[in-house]
N, CA, C and O atoms as a GROMACS GRO file, in nm:
protein
  284
    1MET      N    1   0.082  -0.120   0.000
    1MET     CA    2   0.000   0.000   0.000
    1MET      C    3   0.086   0.126   0.000
    1MET      O    4   0.046   0.228   0.057
    2GLY      N    5   0.201   0.120  -0.062
    2GLY     CA    6   0.282   0.240  -0.073
    2GLY      C    7   0.380   0.264   0.040
    2GLY      O    8   0.439   0.372   0.049
    3HIS      N    9   0.400   0.165   0.128
    3HIS     CA   10   0.494   0.180   0.238
    3HIS      C   11   0.596   0.067   0.232
    3HIS      O   12   0.586  -0.029   0.308
    4PRO      N   13   0.694   0.077   0.143
    4PRO     CA   14   0.790  -0.032   0.126
    4PRO      C   15   0.883  -0.044   0.246
    4PRO      O   16   0.926   0.056   0.303
    5THR      N   17   0.914  -0.168   0.285
    5THR     CA   18   1.012  -0.194   0.391
    5THR      C   19   1.084  -0.323   0.358
    5THR      O   20   1.042  -0.401   0.273
    6SER      N   21   1.195  -0.343   0.428
    6SER     CA   22   1.270  -0.467   0.414
    6SER      C   23   1.301  -0.520   0.554
    6SER      O   24   1.261  -0.460   0.654
    7GLU      N   25   1.373  -0.632   0.559
    7GLU     CA   26   1.410  -0.688   0.690
    7GLU      C   27   1.513  -0.602   0.763
    7GLU      O   28   1.542  -0.627   0.879
    8ALA      N   29   1.568  -0.500   0.695
    8ALA     CA   30   1.666  -0.410   0.756
    8ALA      C   31   1.601  -0.287   0.822
    8ALA      O   32   1.671  -0.198   0.870
    9LEU      N   33   1.469  -0.281   0.823
    9LEU     CA   34   1.396  -0.166   0.879
    9LEU      C   35   1.428  -0.146   1.027
    9LEU      O   36   1.427  -0.242   1.105
   10HIS      N   37   1.456  -0.021   1.064
   10HIS     CA   38   1.477   0.017   1.204
   10HIS      C   39   1.398   0.145   1.229
   10HIS      O   40   1.419   0.246   1.162
   11VAL      N   41   1.306   0.140   1.325
   11VAL     CA   42   1.223   0.255   1.358
   11VAL      C   43   1.254   0.299   1.500
   11VAL      O   44   1.258   0.217   1.592
   12THR      N   45   1.277   0.429   1.518
   12THR     CA   46   1.302   0.486   1.650
   12THR      C   47   1.193   0.589   1.680
   12THR      O   48   1.170   0.679   1.600
   13GLU      N   49   1.126   0.574   1.794
   13GLU     CA   50   1.026   0.671   1.837
   13GLU      C   51   1.074   0.734   1.967
   13GLU      O   52   1.111   0.664   2.062
   14ARG      N   53   1.074   0.867   1.970
   14ARG     CA   54   1.114   0.938   2.091
   14ARG      C   55   1.000   1.029   2.134
   14ARG      O   56   0.953   1.113   2.056
   15PHE      N   57   0.956   1.011   2.258
   15PHE     CA   58   0.850   1.093   2.314
   15PHE      C   59   0.913   1.191   2.413
   15PHE      O   60   0.992   1.151   2.498
   16ARG      N   61   0.877   1.318   2.402
   16ARG     CA   62   0.929   1.420   2.494
   16ARG      C   63   0.812   1.501   2.545
   16ARG      O   64   0.739   1.563   2.467
   17ARG      N   65   0.795   1.501   2.677
   17ARG     CA   66   0.688   1.581   2.736
   17ARG      C   67   0.740   1.723   2.755
   17ARG      O   68   0.827   1.749   2.838
   18ARG      N   69   0.684   1.816   2.676
   18ARG     CA   70   0.730   1.955   2.683
   18ARG      C   71   0.679   2.024   2.808
   18ARG      O   72   0.754   2.098   2.872
   19ASP      N   73   0.554   2.000   2.844
   19ASP     CA   74   0.493   2.052   2.965
   19ASP      C   75   0.363   1.975   2.986
   19ASP      O   76   0.332   1.885   2.909
   20PHE      N   77   0.287   2.010   3.090
   20PHE     CA   78   0.162   1.939   3.114
   20PHE      C   79   0.067   1.961   2.997
   20PHE      O   80   0.032   2.075   2.966
   21GLY      N   81   0.026   1.853   2.934
   21GLY     CA   82  -0.069   1.862   2.825
   21GLY      C   83  -0.010   1.868   2.686
   21GLY      O   84  -0.083   1.868   2.588
   22HIS      N   85   0.124   1.872   2.676
   22HIS     CA   86   0.188   1.880   2.544
   22HIS      C   87   0.304   1.782   2.535
   22HIS      O   88   0.388   1.774   2.625
   23MET      N   89   0.307   1.706   2.426
   23MET     CA   90   0.412   1.608   2.404
   23MET      C   91   0.459   1.616   2.260
   23MET      O   92   0.383   1.649   2.169
   24GLU      N   93   0.586   1.587   2.240
   24GLU     CA   94   0.644   1.585   2.106
   24GLU      C   95   0.682   1.441   2.074
   24GLU      O   96   0.746   1.373   2.155
   25LEU      N   97   0.642   1.395   1.957
   25LEU     CA   98   0.677   1.260   1.910
   25LEU      C   99   0.769   1.277   1.789
   25LEU      O  100   0.733   1.340   1.690
   26HIS      N  101   0.888   1.220   1.799
   26HIS     CA  102   0.987   1.226   1.690
   26HIS      C  103   1.012   1.083   1.643
   26HIS      O  104   1.054   0.998   1.722
   27ILE      N  105   0.986   1.056   1.515
   27ILE     CA  106   1.001   0.922   1.458
   27ILE      C  107   1.110   0.925   1.352
   27ILE      O  108   1.112   1.013   1.266
   28THR      N  109   1.201   0.829   1.358
   28THR     CA  110   1.306   0.814   1.257
   28THR      C  111   1.291   0.677   1.192
   28THR      O  112   1.284   0.575   1.260
   29ILE      N  113   1.287   0.676   1.059
   29ILE     CA  114   1.276   0.554   0.979
   29ILE      C  115   1.409   0.532   0.909
   29ILE      O  116   1.456   0.618   0.834
   30ASP      N  117   1.469   0.417   0.932
   30ASP     CA  118   1.597   0.384   0.868
   30ASP      C  119   1.585   0.245   0.807
   30ASP      O  120   1.570   0.146   0.879
   31ASP      N  121   1.590   0.239   0.676
   31ASP     CA  122   1.586   0.112   0.604
   31ASP      C  123   1.677   0.125   0.483
   31ASP      O  124   1.632   0.161   0.374
   32PRO      N  125   1.806   0.095   0.500
   32PRO     CA  126   1.904   0.117   0.393
   32PRO      C  127   1.879   0.036   0.265
   32PRO      O  128   1.933   0.070   0.160
   33LYS      N  129   1.799  -0.069   0.273
   33LYS     CA  130   1.769  -0.148   0.153
   33LYS      C  131   1.656  -0.086   0.071
   33LYS      O  132   1.636  -0.123  -0.045
   34VAL      N  133   1.582   0.010   0.130
   34VAL     CA  134   1.469   0.071   0.061
   34VAL      C  135   1.491   0.219   0.034
   34VAL      O  136   1.458   0.268  -0.074
   35PHE      N  137   1.547   0.291   0.132
   35PHE     CA  138   1.566   0.436   0.121
   35PHE      C  139   1.715   0.470   0.110
   35PHE      O  140   1.799   0.398   0.164
   36THR      N  141   1.748   0.578   0.041
   36THR     CA  142   1.888   0.618   0.026
   36THR      C  143   1.945   0.675   0.154
   36THR      O  144   2.067   0.671   0.175
   37LYS      N  145   1.859   0.729   0.241
   37LYS     CA  146   1.904   0.777   0.372
   37LYS      C  147   1.786   0.771   0.469
   37LYS      O  148   1.670   0.764   0.428
   38ALA      N  149   1.819   0.774   0.598
   38ALA     CA  150   1.714   0.772   0.700
   38ALA      C  151   1.633   0.901   0.692
   38ALA      O  152   1.685   1.005   0.651
   39TRP      N  153   1.507   0.894   0.731
   39TRP     CA  154   1.423   1.013   0.732
   39TRP      C  155   1.343   1.016   0.862
   39TRP      O  156   1.322   0.914   0.926
   40SER      N  157   1.299   1.136   0.898
   40SER     CA  158   1.228   1.149   1.025
   40SER      C  159   1.114   1.248   1.014
   40SER      O  160   1.107   1.328   0.920
   41ALA      N  161   1.026   1.242   1.112
   41ALA     CA  162   0.911   1.332   1.119
   41ALA      C  163   0.885   1.363   1.267
   41ALA      O  164   0.912   1.280   1.354
   42THR      N  165   0.833   1.481   1.293
   42THR     CA  166   0.799   1.523   1.428
   42THR      C  167   0.653   1.564   1.431
   42THR      O  168   0.604   1.632   1.341
   43GLU      N  169   0.584   1.519   1.537
   43GLU     CA  170   0.443   1.554   1.552
   43GLU      C  171   0.421   1.607   1.694
   43GLU      O  172   0.469   1.549   1.791
   44ASP      N  173   0.349   1.717   1.705
   44ASP     CA  174   0.313   1.773   1.834
   44ASP      C  175   0.180   1.716   1.877
   44ASP      O  176   0.083   1.718   1.801
   45LEU      N  177   0.174   1.664   1.999
   45LEU     CA  178   0.055   1.601   2.052
   45LEU      C  179   0.002   1.682   2.170
   45LEU      O  180   0.080   1.738   2.247
   46GLU      N  181  -0.130   1.689   2.182
   46GLU     CA  182  -0.193   1.763   2.292
   46GLU      C  183  -0.285   1.674   2.370
   46GLU      O  184  -0.354   1.588   2.314
   47LEU      N  185  -0.288   1.694   2.500
   47LEU     CA  186  -0.381   1.624   2.587
   47LEU      C  187  -0.522   1.676   2.559
   47LEU      O  188  -0.545   1.796   2.552
   48VAL      N  189  -0.615   1.583   2.543
   48VAL     CA  190  -0.755   1.620   2.526
   48VAL      C  191  -0.828   1.563   2.648
   48VAL      O  192  -0.862   1.444   2.650
   49PRO      N  193  -0.854   1.647   2.749
   49PRO     CA  194  -0.914   1.596   2.873
   49PRO      C  195  -1.055   1.542   2.853
   49PRO      O  196  -1.126   1.580   2.760
   50ASN      N  197  -1.094   1.452   2.944
   50ASN     CA  198  -1.228   1.394   2.947
   50ASN      C  199  -1.263   1.319   2.818
   50ASN      O  200  -1.378   1.324   2.774
   51THR      N  201  -1.166   1.251   2.759
   51THR     CA  202  -1.191   1.170   2.640
   51THR      C  203  -1.130   1.032   2.662
   51THR      O  204  -1.049   1.013   2.752
   52GLU      N  205  -1.170   0.937   2.580
   52GLU     CA  206  -1.112   0.804   2.587
   52GLU      C  207  -0.990   0.795   2.497
   52GLU      O  208  -0.984   0.858   2.391
   53LEU      N  209  -0.894   0.716   2.539
   53LEU     CA  210  -0.776   0.690   2.457
   53LEU      C  211  -0.815   0.588   2.352
   53LEU      O  212  -0.862   0.480   2.386
   54ILE      N  213  -0.796   0.620   2.227
   54ILE     CA  214  -0.831   0.530   2.118
   54ILE      C  215  -0.706   0.455   2.076
   54ILE      O  216  -0.605   0.516   2.039
   55GLU      N  217  -0.713   0.324   2.081
   55GLU     CA  218  -0.599   0.240   2.047
   55GLU      C  219  -0.598   0.213   1.898
   55GLU      O  220  -0.700   0.180   1.839
   56PHE      N  221  -0.479   0.227   1.836
   56PHE     CA  222  -0.464   0.197   1.694
   56PHE      C  223  -0.392   0.064   1.682
   56PHE      O  224  -0.283   0.047   1.737
   57VAL      N  225  -0.452  -0.029   1.613
   57VAL     CA  226  -0.394  -0.161   1.597
   57VAL      C  227  -0.391  -0.197   1.449
   57VAL      O  228  -0.490  -0.180   1.378
   58CYS      N  229  -0.277  -0.246   1.404
   58CYS     CA  230  -0.265  -0.297   1.268
   58CYS      C  231  -0.249  -0.447   1.280
   58CYS      O  232  -0.144  -0.495   1.323
   59ASN      N  233  -0.350  -0.520   1.242
   59ASN     CA  234  -0.350  -0.665   1.253
   59ASN      C  235  -0.323  -0.725   1.115
   59ASN      O  236  -0.415  -0.749   1.037
   60GLU      N  237  -0.197  -0.747   1.086
   60GLU     CA  238  -0.156  -0.801   0.957
   60GLU      C  239  -0.217  -0.722   0.842
   60GLU      O  240  -0.274  -0.780   0.748
   61ASN      N  241  -0.206  -0.591   0.849
   61ASN     CA  242  -0.253  -0.497   0.747
   61ASN      C  243  -0.405  -0.491   0.735
   61ASN      O  244  -0.456  -0.434   0.638
   62GLU      N  245  -0.479  -0.549   0.830
   62GLU     CA  246  -0.624  -0.539   0.831
   62GLU      C  247  -0.662  -0.418   0.915
   62GLU      O  248  -0.672  -0.429   1.037
   63GLN      N  249  -0.682  -0.304   0.851
   63GLN     CA  250  -0.707  -0.179   0.923
   63GLN      C  251  -0.852  -0.135   0.916
   63GLN      O  252  -0.883  -0.021   0.951
   64ASP      N  253  -0.941  -0.221   0.870
   64ASP     CA  254  -1.079  -0.180   0.862
   64ASP      C  255  -1.149  -0.197   0.997
   64ASP      O  256  -1.092  -0.258   1.088
   65VAL      N  257  -1.269  -0.146   1.011
   65VAL     CA  258  -1.339  -0.140   1.138
   65VAL      C  259  -1.361  -0.278   1.200
   65VAL      O  260  -1.349  -0.293   1.321
   66LYS      N  261  -1.392  -0.378   1.120
   66LYS     CA  262  -1.422  -0.510   1.178
   66LYS      C  263  -1.301  -0.573   1.247
   66LYS      O  264  -1.318  -0.665   1.327
   67HIS      N  265  -1.179  -0.525   1.219
   67HIS     CA  266  -1.061  -0.579   1.282
   67HIS      C  267  -1.011  -0.493   1.400
   67HIS      O  268  -0.912  -0.528   1.464
   68MET      N  269  -1.078  -0.384   1.428
   68MET     CA  270  -1.038  -0.298   1.539
   68MET      C  271  -1.087  -0.357   1.672
   68MET      O  272  -1.194  -0.417   1.676
   69PRO      N  273  -1.010  -0.340   1.780
   69PRO     CA  274  -1.053  -0.392   1.909
   69PRO      C  275  -1.164  -0.303   1.968
   69PRO      O  276  -1.182  -0.190   1.924
   70GLY      N  277  -1.235  -0.355   2.065
   70GLY     CA  278  -1.337  -0.276   2.133
   70GLY      C  279  -1.474  -0.297   2.074
   70GLY      O  280  -1.498  -0.390   1.997
   71LYS      N  281  -1.566  -0.208   2.112
   71LYS     CA  282  -1.707  -0.220   2.071
   71LYS      C  283  -1.727  -0.186   1.926
   71LYS      O  284  -1.840  -0.192   1.877
   0.00000   0.00000   0.00000
């Protein structure tokens, strides 16, 4: 589905809590058999009070609703 990887894939995730209610997620993707160099992305995350945490699960690439956990 457009996300090539090999057995050499290495993913690093770094979470940094900037202050109460704010977190930074830094992801580095390194797969020398697929990409010419490692690449990374940063995402700013915010606490949303009084909500449920929604779990994301990828079950052998089955990402449709019937394969999601919960109700």
